[in-house]
C-alpha positions as CSV (number, residue, x, y, z in Angstrom):
1,X,-7.0,-31.8,-7.3
2,X,-6.2,-28.3,-8.7
3,X,-4.5,-28.3,-12.1
4,X,-1.2,-26.6,-12.5
5,X,-1.3,-22.8,-13.2
6,X,-1.4,-22.1,-17.0
7,X,0.9,-19.4,-18.2
8,X,-0.2,-17.5,-21.4
9,X,2.1,-15.1,-23.3
10,X,0.7,-12.3,-25.4
11,X,1.8,-13.0,-29.0
12,X,2.5,-9.2,-29.4
13,X,4.9,-9.3,-26.4
14,X,6.7,-12.3,-27.9
15,X,7.0,-10.8,-31.4
16,X,8.3,-7.4,-30.1
17,X,10.7,-9.0,-27.7
18,X,12.2,-11.1,-30.5
19,X,12.3,-8.0,-32.7
20,X,14.4,-6.2,-30.1
21,X,16.9,-9.1,-30.3
22,X,17.4,-8.8,-34.0
23,X,20.3,-6.5,-33.5
24,X,22.2,-9.9,-33.4
25,X,22.9,-10.6,-37.0
26,X,22.5,-14.4,-36.9
27,X,19.0,-14.0,-35.4
28,X,18.0,-11.4,-38.1
29,X,19.3,-13.6,-40.9
30,X,17.4,-16.7,-39.8
31,X,14.2,-14.8,-39.0
32,X,14.3,-13.0,-42.3
33,X,14.5,-16.3,-44.2
34,X,11.6,-17.9,-42.2
35,X,9.4,-14.8,-42.5
36,X,10.0,-14.7,-46.3
37,X,8.7,-18.3,-46.6
38,X,5.6,-17.5,-44.5
39,X,4.8,-14.4,-46.6
40,X,4.5,-16.8,-49.6
41,X,1.4,-18.4,-48.0
42,X,-1.8,-16.9,-49.4
43,X,-4.2,-17.8,-46.6
44,X,-4.2,-14.9,-44.1
45,X,-5.2,-16.9,-41.0
46,X,-2.7,-19.7,-41.7
47,X,0.0,-17.0,-42.3
48,X,-0.8,-15.3,-39.0
49,X,-0.7,-18.6,-37.1
50,X,2.7,-19.5,-38.6
51,X,4.1,-16.0,-37.7
52,X,2.9,-16.5,-34.1
53,X,4.5,-20.0,-34.0
54,X,7.7,-18.5,-35.3
55,X,8.0,-15.8,-32.7
56,X,7.0,-18.2,-29.9
57,X,9.7,-20.6,-31.0
58,X,12.4,-17.8,-31.0
59,X,11.0,-16.3,-27.7
60,X,11.7,-19.7,-26.0
61,X,14.9,-20.3,-27.9
62,X,16.3,-16.9,-26.8
63,X,15.2,-17.4,-23.2
64,X,13.2,-14.2,-23.1
65,X,10.7,-15.7,-20.7
66,X,13.2,-17.2,-18.3
67,X,13.0,-14.3,-15.8
68,X,9.3,-14.6,-15.6
69,X,9.3,-18.4,-15.2
70,X,12.0,-18.2,-12.5
71,X,10.2,-15.5,-10.5
72,X,7.0,-17.6,-10.6
73,X,8.8,-20.7,-9.4
74,X,10.5,-18.9,-6.5
75,X,7.1,-18.1,-4.9
76,X,5.2,-21.5,-5.2
77,X,2.1,-20.1,-3.4
78,X,1.3,-18.4,-6.7
79,X,1.2,-21.4,-8.9
80,X,-0.6,-23.3,-6.1
81,X,-3.5,-20.9,-5.8
82,X,-3.7,-19.1,-9.1
83,X,-5.5,-20.7,-12.1
84,X,-4.1,-18.7,-15.0
85,X,-1.3,-16.3,-15.5
86,X,-1.3,-13.9,-18.5
87,X,1.9,-12.1,-19.5
88,X,0.8,-9.0,-21.5
89,X,2.6,-6.3,-23.3
90,X,3.1,-2.9,-21.6
91,X,3.9,0.2,-23.7
92,X,5.3,2.4,-20.9
93,X,7.4,1.7,-17.8
94,X,4.7,3.1,-15.5
95,X,2.3,0.4,-16.8
96,X,4.5,-2.5,-15.7
97,X,3.4,-4.5,-12.8
98,X,1.4,-7.5,-11.5
99,X,-2.3,-7.6,-10.7
100,X,-4.4,-10.3,-9.1
101,X,-8.1,-10.8,-10.1
102,X,-10.3,-13.0,-8.0
103,X,-13.7,-14.1,-9.4
104,X,-16.6,-14.6,-7.0
105,X,-17.1,-18.2,-6.1
106,X,-20.3,-19.8,-7.4
107,X,-22.2,-22.8,-6.1
108,X,-20.4,-25.3,-8.5
109,X,-16.9,-24.3,-7.4
110,X,-15.1,-25.3,-4.2
111,X,-12.7,-22.3,-4.3
112,X,-12.5,-18.9,-5.9
113,X,-10.9,-18.6,-9.4
114,X,-7.8,-16.4,-9.4
115,X,-6.1,-14.9,-12.4
116,X,-2.7,-13.2,-12.4
117,X,-1.8,-10.6,-15.0
118,X,1.8,-9.4,-15.5
119,X,2.4,-6.3,-17.6
120,X,5.9,-5.8,-18.9
121,X,7.6,-4.1,-21.8
122,X,9.2,-6.3,-24.4
123,X,12.6,-4.5,-24.1
124,X,12.6,-5.1,-20.3
125,X,12.9,-8.8,-20.9
126,X,16.3,-8.3,-22.6
127,X,17.8,-7.0,-19.3
128,X,17.4,-10.3,-17.4
129,X,18.8,-9.2,-14.0
130,X,16.8,-6.0,-13.9
131,X,13.7,-7.9,-15.0
132,X,14.0,-10.6,-12.3
133,X,14.4,-8.1,-9.5
134,X,11.4,-6.2,-10.7
135,X,9.3,-9.3,-11.1
136,X,10.3,-10.7,-7.7
137,X,9.2,-7.5,-6.0
138,X,5.8,-7.4,-7.9
139,X,5.1,-11.1,-7.3
140,X,5.9,-10.8,-3.6
141,X,2.9,-8.5,-3.4
142,X,0.8,-11.2,-5.1
143,X,2.1,-13.9,-2.8
144,X,1.2,-11.8,0.2
145,X,-2.3,-11.3,-1.2
146,X,-2.8,-15.0,-1.6
147,X,-1.3,-15.9,1.8
148,X,-4.0,-16.6,4.5
149,X,-1.5,-15.6,7.2
150,X,-1.1,-12.1,5.6
151,X,-4.9,-11.9,5.5
152,X,-5.0,-9.2,2.8
153,X,-8.0,-7.0,2.5
154,X,-8.5,-4.7,-0.6
155,X,-9.7,-1.7,1.5
156,X,-8.1,0.1,4.5
157,X,-10.0,1.1,7.6
158,X,-12.0,4.3,7.5
159,X,-10.2,7.2,9.0
160,X,-12.9,9.9,9.2
161,X,-10.2,12.3,8.1
162,X,-11.5,13.0,4.6
163,X,-10.0,12.2,1.2
164,X,-6.7,13.9,1.8
165,X,-6.0,11.9,5.0
166,X,-7.2,8.7,3.2
167,X,-4.5,9.3,0.5
168,X,-1.9,9.8,3.2
169,X,-2.8,6.6,4.9
170,X,-2.7,4.7,1.6
171,X,0.8,6.0,0.9
172,X,1.9,5.0,4.4
173,X,0.5,1.5,3.9
174,X,2.2,1.2,0.5
175,X,5.6,2.2,2.0
176,X,5.2,-0.3,4.9
177,X,4.3,-3.1,2.6
178,X,7.2,-2.3,0.3
179,X,9.6,-2.2,3.3
180,X,8.5,-5.7,4.4
181,X,9.1,-7.0,0.9
182,X,12.5,-5.3,0.5
183,X,13.6,-6.9,3.8
184,X,12.5,-10.4,2.8
185,X,14.2,-10.1,-0.6
186,X,17.4,-8.9,1.0
187,X,17.5,-11.8,3.4
188,X,17.0,-14.2,0.4
189,X,20.0,-12.6,-1.3
190,X,17.9,-11.0,-4.0
191,X,18.9,-7.4,-3.0
192,X,22.1,-5.9,-1.7
193,X,22.7,-4.6,1.8
194,X,22.2,-1.0,0.5
195,X,18.5,-1.8,0.3
196,X,18.1,-1.3,4.0
197,X,19.3,2.3,4.0
198,X,17.0,3.3,1.1
199,X,14.0,1.5,2.8
200,X,14.8,3.4,6.1
201,X,14.8,6.7,4.2
202,X,11.4,5.9,2.7
203,X,10.1,5.0,6.1
204,X,11.3,8.3,7.7
205,X,9.7,10.3,4.9
206,X,6.4,8.5,5.4
207,X,6.5,8.8,9.2
208,X,8.3,12.1,10.0
209,X,6.6,12.3,13.4
210,X,8.8,9.4,14.7
211,X,12.0,11.5,14.4
212,X,14.9,9.9,16.4
213,X,12.8,6.8,17.2
214,X,12.1,6.0,13.5
215,X,14.8,3.3,13.1
216,X,13.4,1.2,16.0
217,X,10.0,1.1,14.5
218,X,11.3,0.6,11.0
219,X,13.0,-2.6,12.1
220,X,9.6,-4.0,13.1
221,X,8.6,-4.1,9.5
222,X,11.9,-4.5,7.6
223,X,12.8,-7.6,9.8
224,X,9.4,-9.2,9.7
225,X,9.4,-12.6,8.0
226,X,5.6,-12.9,8.3
227,X,3.9,-9.5,8.0
228,X,0.2,-9.1,8.3
229,X,-2.1,-6.7,6.6
230,X,-3.9,-5.7,9.8
231,X,-0.6,-4.7,11.4
232,X,0.4,-2.6,8.4
233,X,-3.0,-1.0,8.2
234,X,-3.2,-0.1,11.9
235,X,0.2,1.5,11.8
236,X,-0.6,3.4,8.6
237,X,-3.9,4.8,10.0
238,X,-2.5,5.8,13.4
239,X,1.1,5.1,14.4
240,X,0.3,6.4,17.9
241,X,-2.4,3.7,18.5
242,X,-0.3,1.0,16.9
243,X,2.7,1.5,19.2
244,X,1.2,2.3,22.6
245,X,4.6,2.9,24.2
246,X,5.2,5.9,21.9
247,X,4.8,9.2,23.6
248,X,1.9,11.1,22.0
249,X,3.9,14.4,22.1
250,X,6.2,13.1,19.4
251,X,3.5,11.9,17.0
252,X,2.6,14.9,15.0
253,X,0.6,14.1,11.8
254,X,-1.7,11.7,13.5
255,X,-5.4,12.1,14.5
256,X,-6.5,14.2,17.4
257,X,-8.8,11.8,19.4
258,X,-11.3,14.6,19.9
259,X,-11.9,16.3,16.5
260,X,-10.4,13.3,14.5
261,X,-8.4,15.7,12.3
262,X,-4.8,15.0,11.6
263,X,-2.6,17.5,13.3
264,X,1.1,18.5,13.6
265,X,0.5,20.5,16.8
266,X,-0.6,18.6,19.9
267,X,-1.1,20.1,23.4
268,X,2.3,19.6,25.0
269,X,1.1,18.8,28.6
270,X,-2.7,18.0,28.6
271,X,-2.4,16.5,32.2
272,X,-1.5,20.1,33.4
273,X,-4.7,21.7,31.9
274,X,-7.1,23.2,34.5
275,X,-9.2,20.6,36.3
276,X,-12.5,22.2,35.1
277,X,-11.2,22.0,31.5
278,X,-10.3,18.3,31.8
279,X,-13.7,17.7,33.4
280,X,-15.5,19.3,30.5
281,X,-13.5,17.2,28.0
282,X,-14.2,14.0,29.9
283,X,-17.9,14.9,30.0
284,X,-18.1,15.2,26.2
285,X,-15.7,12.3,25.5
286,X,-16.1,9.7,28.3
287,X,-13.3,7.4,26.9
288,X,-10.7,10.2,26.8
289,X,-7.9,10.7,29.2
290,X,-4.9,13.1,29.2
291,X,-2.6,10.2,28.2
292,X,-4.4,10.1,24.8
293,X,-3.6,13.8,24.1
294,X,-5.4,16.3,22.0
295,X,-4.6,18.8,19.4
296,X,-3.8,22.4,20.4
297,X,-6.9,23.7,18.6
298,X,-9.2,21.5,20.7
299,X,-7.4,22.4,23.9
300,X,-7.8,26.1,23.1
301,X,-11.5,25.7,22.4
302,X,-12.1,24.0,25.7
303,X,-10.0,26.7,27.5
304,X,-12.0,29.4,25.8
305,X,-15.3,27.8,26.8
306,X,-14.2,27.7,30.5
307,X,-13.0,31.3,30.4
308,X,-16.3,32.4,28.9
309,X,-18.1,30.7,31.7
310,X,-15.8,32.3,34.3
311,X,-16.5,35.7,32.8
312,X,-20.3,35.1,32.8
313,X,-20.2,34.1,36.4
314,X,-18.5,37.4,37.3
315,X,-21.3,39.5,35.8
316,X,-23.8,41.1,38.3
317,X,-27.1,39.1,38.4
318,X,-25.6,36.0,36.6
319,X,-28.1,33.2,36.9
320,X,-26.8,29.6,36.2
321,X,-30.3,28.7,34.9
322,X,-30.5,31.5,32.4
323,X,-30.2,30.8,28.6
324,X,-26.7,32.1,28.6
325,X,-25.4,29.1,30.5
326,X,-26.5,26.3,28.2
327,X,-25.4,28.3,25.2
328,X,-21.9,28.4,26.5
329,X,-22.1,24.7,27.4
330,X,-23.2,23.8,23.9
331,X,-20.7,26.1,22.1
332,X,-17.7,23.8,22.5
333,X,-19.7,20.7,21.6
334,X,-20.9,22.3,18.4
335,X,-17.4,23.4,17.4
336,X,-15.6,20.2,18.1
337,X,-18.3,17.9,16.7
338,X,-18.7,19.9,13.6
339,X,-15.0,19.4,12.9
340,X,-15.3,15.6,13.2
341,X,-18.4,15.4,11.0
């Protein structure tokens, strides 16, 4: 049977949090008296131990860890699956957050050993309501990572779009995950109804290609009680593929299925392209159909290739077996495939 999760507080965090409370005169008076007596002890190690005991006592007495303890209790999957939780001292607001570390399972263990680290500034613990909201949000991420139903994976699918597009996908995924957490927190009464409007704004900024249809797709995530990593990842990588009913012409910013580059300019009516152009595309990309669309650049390249062939055929003495013909045939392949490599 797994033992209960052990929670460890950084002595520095407890000392500095108590220090921030000393603006209250009765706390300062009692602490000063206790510290004075400890300073009279000559043994350095004993003196340090007593100081730590003093600040731990007052940390508990002042309820400075209550927000952390409450947030951990509210998501029981964390205490059920995490072995140790370390509460450490952050020096800047941007450092605050929660991280999960999972050690590889060895032959002697039945399950992986998980460790949770929470970084928070001492002064943040004095604002209990703000701290509890922040901790709930951070720990919801941890709970999802531990939940087998969410099936979290630390990496996103490869996009073949280069580092810039990978960053775009990561930001989309982060927004989607945040939206699912905001929705669940609001339904538990932890956030106000205004949360929804801010989450929708974030969604529209991350997926500008959805335009007037954004709210319908936003609700798929904000109202989800059991989100899944695979769903969020698929939508972040390619909204068009994730929602098959969405018309490709409204999904700028997604990948062209031919060159695999993200584009904001897709061919408006690929089904109306010349038959010989469509045939050339289908020959190079057997799985492609006009319904999948293509970017305007790829469409222009294939049109140019067909026009070059038509011009060659009009020349006196044109021979389809001459070297000119295969060169024209290969030109479009080299151009499109070089873009996707």
